[in-house]
ZAVOMI-534244 format. One record per atom (N, C-alpha, C, O): residue number from 0; x, y, z. Coordinates in Angstrom, 3 decimals. Each point is the difference from the previous one (the first is absolute). Layout:
N
  seq         x         y         z
  NUM         X         Y         Z
...
end
This chain:
150
  seq         x         y         z
    0    68.861   -82.109   -98.194
    0     0.994     1.057    -0.108
    0    -0.303     1.096     1.017
    0    -1.157     0.381     0.171
    1     2.189     0.130     0.507
    1    -0.207     1.043     0.999
    1    -0.218     1.351    -0.673
    1     0.382     0.214    -1.151
    2    -1.010     0.692     1.903
    2    -0.273     1.331    -0.523
    2     1.299     0.795    -0.126
    2     0.855    -0.051     0.884
    3    -0.716     0.778    -1.974
    3     1.189     0.811    -0.266
    3    -0.227     1.413     0.532
    3    -1.072     0.579    -0.178
    4     2.100    -0.033     0.835
    4    -0.108     1.358     0.523
    4     1.392     0.626     0.075
    4     1.016    -0.695     0.004
    5    -1.002     2.014     0.054
    5     1.244     0.746     0.188
    5    -0.286     1.125     0.988
    5    -0.973     0.740    -0.143
    6     1.829    -0.626     1.139
    6    -0.018     1.146     0.907
    6     1.268     0.799    -0.289
    6     1.104    -0.544     0.027
    7    -1.268     1.832    -0.301
    7     1.139     0.892    -0.202
    7     0.214     0.784     1.295
    7    -0.947     0.539     0.572
    8     2.187    -0.483    -0.124
    8     0.277     0.721     1.250
    8     1.409     0.577    -0.031
    8     0.905    -0.543    -0.634
    9    -0.750     1.650     1.333
    9     1.293     0.668     0.134
    9     0.232     0.298     1.474
    9    -0.922     0.389     0.716
   10     2.157    -0.573    -0.270
   10     0.360     0.424     1.346
   10     1.386     0.625    -0.039
   10     0.812    -0.286    -0.880
   11    -0.566     1.150     1.863
   11     1.308     0.637     0.170
   11     0.422    -0.171     1.456
   11    -0.775     0.256     0.922
   12     2.011    -0.692    -0.737
   12     0.595    -0.137     1.326
   12     1.239     0.879     0.063
   12     0.785     0.048    -0.947
   13    -0.613     0.647     2.065
   13     1.192     0.823     0.198
   13     0.700    -0.455     1.263
   13    -0.642    -0.347     0.992
   14     1.961     0.351    -1.038
   14     0.816    -0.362     1.150
   14     1.193     0.935     0.068
   14     0.485     0.495    -1.018
   15    -0.025    -0.265     2.235
   15     1.222     0.759     0.246
   15     1.039    -0.984     0.532
   15    -0.280    -0.761     0.926
   16     1.467     0.776    -1.504
   16     1.091    -0.855     0.441
   16     1.194     0.879     0.363
   16     0.292     0.953    -0.722
   17     0.411    -1.246     1.826
   17     1.083     0.867     0.474
   17     1.351    -0.267    -0.669
   17     1.048     0.066     0.643
   18    -1.088    -0.366    -1.931
   18     1.222    -0.218    -0.780
   18    -0.160     0.728    -1.334
   18    -1.107     0.369    -0.391
   19     2.217    -0.173    -0.291
   19    -0.003     0.726    -1.283
   19    -0.768    -0.782    -1.078
   19    -0.112    -1.223     0.084
   20    -0.414     1.927    -1.092
   20    -0.692    -0.685    -1.087
   20     0.819    -1.124    -0.636
   20    -0.562    -1.022    -0.393
   21     1.871     1.197     0.288
   21     0.833    -1.049    -0.606
   21    -0.094    -1.308     0.785
   21     0.002    -1.076    -0.598
   22    -0.083     1.153     1.914
   22    -0.098    -1.210     0.828
   22    -1.362    -0.668    -0.154
   22    -0.086    -1.227    -0.051
   23    -0.974     2.021    -0.021
   23    -1.348    -0.572    -0.176
   23    -0.110    -0.620    -1.388
   23    -0.513    -1.108    -0.154
   24     0.993     1.823    -0.846
   24    -0.015    -0.519    -1.374
   24     0.789    -1.310    -0.075
   24    -0.446    -0.954    -0.637
   25     1.597     0.905     1.271
   25     0.838    -1.206    -0.032
   25    -0.722    -1.204     0.598
   25     0.223    -1.132    -0.428
   26    -1.085     1.369     1.415
   26    -0.754    -1.095     0.608
   26    -1.024    -0.595    -0.970
   26    -0.439    -1.135     0.185
   27     0.061     1.888    -1.207
   27    -0.878    -0.507    -1.062
   27     0.825    -0.690    -1.089
   27    -0.479    -0.937    -0.639
   28     1.699     1.386     0.426
   28     0.805    -0.452    -1.141
   28     0.850    -1.232     0.288
   28     0.290    -0.769    -0.917
   29     0.115     0.566     2.162
   29     0.876    -1.122     0.346
   29    -0.832    -1.256     0.254
   29    -0.880     0.019     0.861
   30     1.137    -1.115    -1.591
   30    -0.826    -1.207     0.137
   30    -0.053    -0.578     1.413
   30    -1.068    -0.417     0.448
   31     2.190     0.383     0.260
   31     0.020    -0.578     1.347
   31    -0.801     0.871     0.967
   31    -0.799    -0.508     0.787
   32     1.017     1.817    -0.851
   32    -0.721     0.913     0.889
   32    -1.490    -0.001    -0.308
   32    -0.824    -0.035     0.914
   33     0.477     0.072    -2.188
   33    -1.421     0.034    -0.368
   33    -0.719    -1.257     0.474
   33    -1.130     0.082     0.482
   34     1.758    -1.227    -0.609
   34    -0.621    -1.252     0.446
   34    -0.296     0.043     1.498
   34    -0.986    -0.588     0.445
   35     1.817     1.270     0.337
   35    -0.188     0.064     1.454
   35    -1.294     0.699     0.389
   35    -0.648    -0.399     0.968
   36     0.256     1.443    -1.711
   36    -1.187     0.744     0.411
   36    -1.203    -0.215    -0.920
   36    -1.132     0.280     0.395
   37     1.355    -0.763    -1.591
   37    -1.090    -0.102    -0.977
   37    -0.622    -1.385    -0.044
   37    -1.223    -0.134     0.056
   38     2.047    -0.889    -0.156
   38    -0.491    -1.374    -0.166
   38    -0.210    -0.635     1.370
   38     0.753     0.260     0.938
   39    -1.768    -1.081    -0.836
   39    -0.230    -0.724     1.245
   39     1.127    -0.989     0.251
   39     0.737    -0.354    -0.920
   40    -0.604    -0.088     2.152
   40     1.076    -0.898     0.377
   40     0.043    -1.304    -0.771
   40     1.073    -0.577    -0.180
   41    -2.229     0.101    -0.282
   41    -0.054    -1.273    -0.736
   41    -0.148     0.201    -1.497
   41    -0.362    -0.934    -0.715
   42     0.632     2.128     0.233
   42    -0.178     0.307    -1.418
   42     1.300    -0.154    -0.772
   42     1.091     0.197     0.536
   43    -1.233    -0.554    -1.810
   43     1.119     0.092    -0.938
   43     0.003     1.432    -0.518
   43    -1.061     0.562    -0.269
   44     2.235     0.031     0.126
   44     0.073     1.390    -0.457
   44     1.144     0.154    -0.991
   44     1.124    -0.433     0.258
   45    -1.421     1.053    -1.389
   45     1.002     0.320    -1.018
   45    -0.146     1.474    -0.344
   45    -1.118     0.506    -0.097
   46     2.243     0.192    -0.088
   46    -0.039     1.423    -0.326
   46     1.059     0.341    -1.035
   46     1.192    -0.222     0.215
   47    -1.643     0.768    -1.344
   47     0.857     0.555    -1.051
   47    -0.390     1.474    -0.098
   47    -0.857     0.374    -0.801
   48     1.496     0.454     1.623
   48    -0.416     1.387     0.170
   48     0.640     0.893    -1.060
   48     1.131     0.462     0.154
   49    -1.868    -0.235    -1.217
   49     0.398     0.881    -1.097
   49    -1.236     0.204    -0.867
   49    -0.951    -0.778     0.087
   50     0.953     1.806    -0.915
   50    -1.121     0.195    -0.917
   50    -0.112    -1.248    -0.880
   50     0.978    -0.423    -0.616
   51    -2.144    -0.145     0.567
   51    -0.235    -1.244    -0.730
   51     0.261    -1.245     0.826
   51    -0.335    -1.106    -0.424
   52     0.931     1.272     1.600
   52     0.286    -1.139     0.870
   52    -1.252    -0.481     0.713
   52    -1.002     0.710     0.087
   53     1.083    -1.933     0.421
   53    -1.140    -0.626     0.657
   53     0.318    -0.313     1.460
   53     1.147    -0.220     0.391
   54    -2.217     0.212     0.386
   54     0.060    -0.464     1.381
   54    -1.121    -1.010     0.173
   54    -1.122     0.218    -0.458
   55     1.433    -1.324     1.122
   55    -1.000    -1.034     0.243
   55     0.081    -0.418     1.461
   55     1.071    -0.338     0.503
   56    -2.210     0.366     0.166
   56    -0.133    -0.549     1.347
   56    -1.065    -1.087    -0.086
   56    -1.105     0.230    -0.491
   57     1.455    -1.407     0.973
   57    -0.911    -1.141    -0.140
   57    -0.035    -0.783     1.307
   57     1.038    -0.274     0.601
   58    -2.254    -0.084    -0.169
   58    -0.172    -0.805     1.202
   58    -1.307    -0.762    -0.061
   58    -0.841     0.276    -0.856
   59     0.663    -1.217     1.742
   59    -1.207    -0.816     0.020
   59    -0.903     0.399     1.160
   59     0.463     0.237     1.116
   60    -1.761    -0.168    -1.401
   60    -1.022     0.231     1.006
   60    -1.056    -1.076    -0.210
   60    -0.638    -0.057    -1.052
   61     0.455    -0.806     2.067
   61    -0.983    -1.091    -0.100
   61     0.162    -0.799    -1.291
   61    -0.979    -0.250    -0.702
   62     2.197    -0.144     0.393
   62     0.325    -0.813    -1.179
   62    -0.207     0.715    -1.334
   62     0.053    -0.640    -1.050
   63    -0.289     1.953     1.072
   63    -0.100     0.777    -1.234
   63     1.227     0.892    -0.099
   63     0.339     0.707     0.949
   64     0.326    -0.742    -2.102
   64     1.177     0.843    -0.205
   64    -0.467     1.412    -0.338
   64    -0.752     0.209    -0.952
   65     1.210     0.755     1.745
   65    -0.295     1.418    -0.216
   65     1.263     0.629    -0.581
   65     1.082    -0.125     0.574
   66    -1.223     0.800    -1.713
   66     1.140     0.612    -0.674
   66    -0.256     1.486    -0.189
   66    -1.027     0.403    -0.546
   67     1.978     0.407     1.006
   67    -0.025     1.449    -0.218
   67     1.152     0.303    -0.939
   67     1.164    -0.177     0.359
   68    -1.489     0.637    -1.568
   68     1.019     0.254    -1.020
   68    -0.025     1.465    -0.409
   68    -1.055     0.564    -0.293
   69     2.240     0.041     0.279
   69     0.158     1.420    -0.298
   69     0.923     0.191    -1.191
   69     0.952    -0.757    -0.192
   70    -1.246     1.786    -0.614
   70     0.905     0.455    -1.054
   70     0.287     1.476     0.286
   70    -0.917     0.810     0.133
   71     2.201    -0.481    -0.041
   71     0.414     1.381     0.265
   71    -0.059     0.809    -1.285
   71     0.619    -0.367    -0.999
   72    -1.368     1.475     1.022
   72    -0.236     0.833    -1.183
   72     0.848     1.267    -0.016
   72     0.364     0.493    -1.068
   73    -0.046     0.037     2.254
   73     0.778     1.236     0.104
   73     0.775    -0.050     1.311
   73    -0.571    -0.283     1.054
   74     1.855     0.554    -1.120
   74     0.839     0.021     1.193
   74     0.885     1.238    -0.086
   74     0.832     0.117    -0.899
   75    -1.019     0.800     1.837
   75     0.832     1.194     0.108
   75     0.680    -0.100     1.364
   75    -0.653     0.214     1.022
   76     1.950    -0.533    -0.980
   76     0.673    -0.257     1.273
   76    -0.271     1.073     1.053
   76     0.087     1.200    -0.264
   77    -0.418    -1.673     1.466
   77    -0.225     0.828     1.178
   77    -1.211     0.926    -0.128
   77    -0.220     0.838     0.875
   78    -0.567    -0.969    -1.943
   78    -1.096     0.932    -0.258
   78    -1.340    -0.685    -0.237
   78    -1.004     0.380     0.602
   79     0.978    -1.407    -1.493
   79    -1.299    -0.548    -0.422
   79     0.152    -1.415    -0.547
   79     1.002    -0.339    -0.630
   80    -2.037    -0.486     0.893
   80    -0.129    -1.327    -0.597
   80    -1.450    -0.127    -0.470
   80    -0.927     0.326     0.741
   81     0.735    -0.800    -1.973
   81    -1.339    -0.269    -0.521
   81    -0.016    -1.436    -0.506
   81     0.878    -0.414    -0.756
   82    -1.895    -0.344     1.187
   82    -0.077    -1.391    -0.426
   82    -1.445    -0.452    -0.165
   82    -0.919     0.565     0.594
   83     0.743    -1.591    -1.409
   83    -1.292    -0.662    -0.148
   83     0.126    -1.383     0.613
   83     1.062    -0.621    -0.045
   84    -2.172     0.143     0.622
   84     0.034    -1.289     0.682
   84    -1.273    -0.785    -0.256
   84    -1.045     0.552    -0.344
   85     1.170    -1.856     0.524
   85    -1.171    -0.867    -0.019
   85     0.090    -0.962     1.171
   85     1.089    -0.405     0.408
   86    -2.244     0.048     0.125
   86    -0.100    -0.994     1.049
   86    -0.865    -1.130    -0.535
   86    -1.112     0.226    -0.476
   87     1.633    -1.445     0.559
   87    -0.725    -1.164    -0.501
   87    -0.102    -1.068     1.074
   87     0.907    -0.180     0.812
   88    -2.029    -0.522    -0.823
   88    -0.207    -1.175     0.838
   88     0.071    -1.191    -0.938
   88    -0.935    -0.254    -0.760
   89     2.041    -0.478     0.810
   89     0.209    -1.040    -1.006
   89     0.065     0.668    -1.364
   89     0.812     0.900    -0.215
   90    -1.648    -1.328    -0.693
   90    -0.048     0.583    -1.350
   90    -1.062     1.089    -0.145
   90    -0.187     0.539    -1.091
   91    -0.508    -0.213     2.177
   91    -1.119     0.947    -0.058
   91     0.472     1.391     0.406
   91     0.491     0.195     1.112
   92    -0.642     0.773    -2.016
   92     0.388     1.380     0.255
   92    -0.990     0.642     0.967
   92    -1.211    -0.054    -0.212
   93     1.737     0.664     1.278
   93    -0.848     0.627     1.014
   93     0.027     1.517    -0.056
   93    -1.034     0.651     0.146
   94     2.236    -0.080    -0.361
   94     0.161     1.450     0.053
   94     1.086     0.443    -0.972
   94     0.998    -0.692    -0.196
   95    -1.211     1.865    -0.410
   95     1.023     0.662    -0.805
   95     0.104     1.425     0.527
   95    -1.013     0.653     0.246
   96     2.258    -0.169    -0.073
   96     0.160     1.328     0.584
   96     1.158     0.777    -0.612
   96     0.907    -0.567    -0.611
   97    -0.968     1.879     0.796
   97     1.063     0.942    -0.362
   97     0.378     0.732     1.278
   97    -0.860     0.565     0.676
   98     2.151    -0.576    -0.344
   98     0.463     0.607     1.248
   98     1.131     0.981    -0.283
   98     0.890    -0.267    -0.808
   99    -0.944     1.411     1.492
   99     1.073     0.984    -0.036
   99     0.498     0.198     1.427
   99    -0.792     0.209     0.919
  100     2.102    -0.277    -0.744
  100     0.627     0.243     1.301
  100     0.918     1.202    -0.173
  100     0.891    -0.002    -0.848
  101    -1.120     1.031     1.665
  101     0.802     1.219    -0.082
  101     0.790     0.183     1.296
  101    -0.507    -0.264     1.090
  102     1.746     0.717    -1.223
  102     0.902     0.219     1.124
  102     0.367     1.480     0.023
  102     0.587     0.505    -0.956
  103    -0.929     0.196     2.042
  103     0.302     1.432     0.101
  103     0.822     0.254     1.260
  103    -0.338    -0.475     1.084
  104     1.412     1.223    -1.246
  104     0.839     0.356     1.147
  104    -0.766     0.954     0.915
  104    -0.700     0.905    -0.456
  105     0.855    -1.137     1.762
  105    -0.568     0.890     1.018
  105     1.126     0.380     0.956
  105     1.109    -0.526    -0.095
  106    -1.398     1.435     1.007
  106     1.011     0.401     0.983
  106     0.445    -1.175     0.862
  106     1.135    -0.030     0.477
  107    -2.029    -0.937    -0.277
  107     0.321    -1.124     0.886
  107     0.271    -1.312    -0.742
  107     0.238    -1.027     0.636
  108    -0.271     1.049    -1.970
  108     0.266    -1.232    -0.748
  108    -0.725    -0.052    -1.331
  108     0.339     0.727    -0.934
  109    -1.353    -1.605     0.854
  109    -0.705    -0.234    -1.263
  109    -1.494    -0.121     0.230
  109    -0.444    -0.647     0.949
  110    -0.325     1.274    -1.820
  110    -1.444    -0.245    -0.068
  110    -0.235    -0.909    -1.201
  110     0.312     0.364    -1.133
  111    -0.857    -1.532     1.384
  111    -0.361    -0.937    -1.059
  111    -1.498     0.124    -0.235
  111    -0.792    -0.043     0.941
  112     0.409     0.199    -2.215
  112    -1.410     0.032    -0.372
  112    -0.228    -1.103    -1.017
  112     0.607    -0.002    -1.071
  113    -1.483    -0.936     1.407
  113    -0.334    -1.117    -0.874
  113    -1.457     0.140    -0.411
  113    -0.885     0.084     0.851
  114     0.633    -0.058    -2.168
  114    -1.359     0.066    -0.527
  114    -0.225    -1.201    -0.896
  114     0.787    -0.264    -0.908
  115    -1.871    -0.466     1.168
  115    -0.317    -1.186    -0.797
  115    -1.414     0.106    -0.551
  115    -0.944     0.328     0.718
  116     0.823    -0.615    -2.020
  116    -1.284    -0.070    -0.694
  116    -0.207    -1.468    -0.356
  116     0.856    -0.608    -0.644
  117    -1.978     0.038     1.056
  117    -0.192    -1.424    -0.240
  117    -1.324    -0.335    -0.643
  117    -0.994     0.706     0.170
  118     0.997    -1.804    -0.917
  118    -1.205    -0.623    -0.519
  118    -0.097    -1.360     0.684
  118     0.822    -0.884    -0.241
  119    -1.824     0.725     1.090
  119    -0.192    -1.205     0.810
  119    -1.085    -0.838    -0.664
  119    -1.146     0.432    -0.120
  120     1.518    -1.625    -0.306
  120    -0.836    -0.799    -0.888
  120    -0.800    -1.076     0.733
  120     0.545    -0.777     0.783
  121    -1.822     0.752    -1.050
  121    -0.904    -1.094     0.388
  121     0.001    -0.302     1.493
  121    -0.239    -1.139     0.400
  122     0.507     2.148     0.429
  122    -0.094    -0.148     1.442
  122     1.086    -0.839     0.644
  122    -0.138    -0.404     1.155
  123     1.219     0.135    -1.878
  123     1.061    -0.850     0.552
  123     0.898     0.729     0.993
  123     0.569    -0.621     0.898
  124    -0.441     1.923    -1.057
  124     0.749     0.824     0.944
  124    -0.806     1.279     0.196
  124    -0.682     0.463    -0.914
  125     0.768     0.096     2.108
  125    -0.705     1.246     0.294
  125     1.011     1.140     0.126
  125     1.108    -0.212     0.491
  126    -1.479     1.423    -0.931
  126     0.922     1.123     0.119
  126     0.521     0.208     1.425
  126     1.178     0.308     0.181
  127    -2.017    -0.468     0.812
  127     0.434     0.199     1.389
  127     1.074    -1.008     0.399
  127     0.902     0.332     0.770
  128    -0.987    -1.560    -1.284
  128     1.015    -1.003     0.300
  128     1.352     0.431    -0.563
  128     1.028    -0.097     0.670
  129    -1.051     0.581    -1.932
  129     1.250     0.433    -0.642
  129     0.598     1.186     0.741
  129     1.204     0.039     0.256
  130    -2.054     0.935     0.090
  130     0.509     1.175     0.708
  130     0.610    -0.410     1.344
  130     1.073     0.486     0.359
  131    -1.738    -1.369     0.387
  131     0.526    -0.443     1.289
  131     1.308    -0.762    -0.181
  131     0.943     0.205     0.764
  132    -0.873    -1.076    -1.757
  132     1.235    -0.749    -0.257
  132     1.157     0.907    -0.364
  132     1.127    -0.216     0.446
  133    -1.397     1.234    -1.256
  133     1.037     0.955    -0.392
  133     0.438     0.827     1.206
  133     1.189     0.262     0.182
  134    -2.157     0.146     0.642
  134     0.316     0.729     1.218
  134     0.893    -0.846     0.915
  134     0.952     0.516     0.585
  135    -1.251    -1.793    -0.463
  135     0.820    -0.908     0.810
  135     1.428    -0.095    -0.560
  135     0.967    -0.041     0.761
  136    -0.846     0.008    -2.086
  136     1.332    -0.053    -0.612
  136     0.787     1.274     0.295
  136     1.198    -0.070     0.278
  137    -1.844     1.221    -0.335
  137     0.702     1.251     0.293
  137     0.411     0.080     1.469
  137     1.010     0.624     0.329
  138    -1.782    -1.248     0.548
  138     0.406    -0.104     1.402
  138     1.229    -0.888     0.118
  138     0.933     0.325     0.734
  139    -0.926    -1.444    -1.449
  139     1.169    -0.893     0.004
  139     1.218     0.714    -0.584
  139     1.120    -0.206     0.467
  140    -1.330     1.041    -1.483
  140     1.102     0.791    -0.560
  140     0.587     0.920     1.071
  140     1.219     0.148     0.091
  141    -2.076     0.466     0.715
  141     0.487     0.868     1.077
  141     0.883    -0.779     0.969
  141     1.012     0.518     0.472
  142    -1.387    -1.755    -0.176
  142     0.799    -0.834     0.896
  142     1.367    -0.308    -0.607
  142     1.008     0.019     0.707
  143    -0.965    -0.301    -1.994
  143     1.270    -0.256    -0.678
  143     0.859     1.268    -0.022
  143     1.207    -0.059     0.234
  144    -1.831     1.198    -0.515
  144     0.750     1.261    -0.045
  144     0.493     0.416     1.386
  144     1.023     0.677     0.109
  145    -1.731    -1.071     0.948
  145     0.430     0.334     1.356
  145     1.380    -0.578     0.289
  145     0.780     0.575     0.759
  146    -0.492    -1.706    -1.365
  146     1.329    -0.609     0.177
  146     1.092     0.845    -0.650
  146     1.152    -0.035     0.433
  147    -1.507     0.796    -1.472
  147     0.948     0.884    -0.683
  147     0.363     1.171     0.909
  147     1.146     0.449     0.010
  148    -2.119     0.045     0.750
  148     0.178     1.169     0.850
  148     0.902    -0.326     1.189
  148     0.753     0.860     0.455
  149    -0.820    -2.090     0.052
  149     0.763    -0.384     1.212
  149     1.482    -0.006    -0.242
  149     0.773    -0.299     0.910
end
């Protein structure tokens, strides 16, 4: 049996987007738009965006199915999203997290602040990997939103 461990970690990412909070929020709420920036190109993605709704992104890495499953806990249109998530490798739970995404109007558009608190189990995922992956997703979101500005 492998050694059991838990790493607790929190990170916060901030981004500025040159569109109104409603447009940034909509990119999280619309299933087609969200799949473009959130899920990898070879992933299955499902989104039921409402309090109590679920989101599932699933893909294979080296013949192992990786599943990221979210339950939306609080949704305040154009203002805030709070959700809990789990990441599993096959049937093995790797990470459980609580994430808050805040949308604030600025003179030039929107400031998005994402804060995630995670419990990383048995060394299967590292906090730095999650932070980098989330940062990459927010960069992809900027690319999707750039099309809105044009």
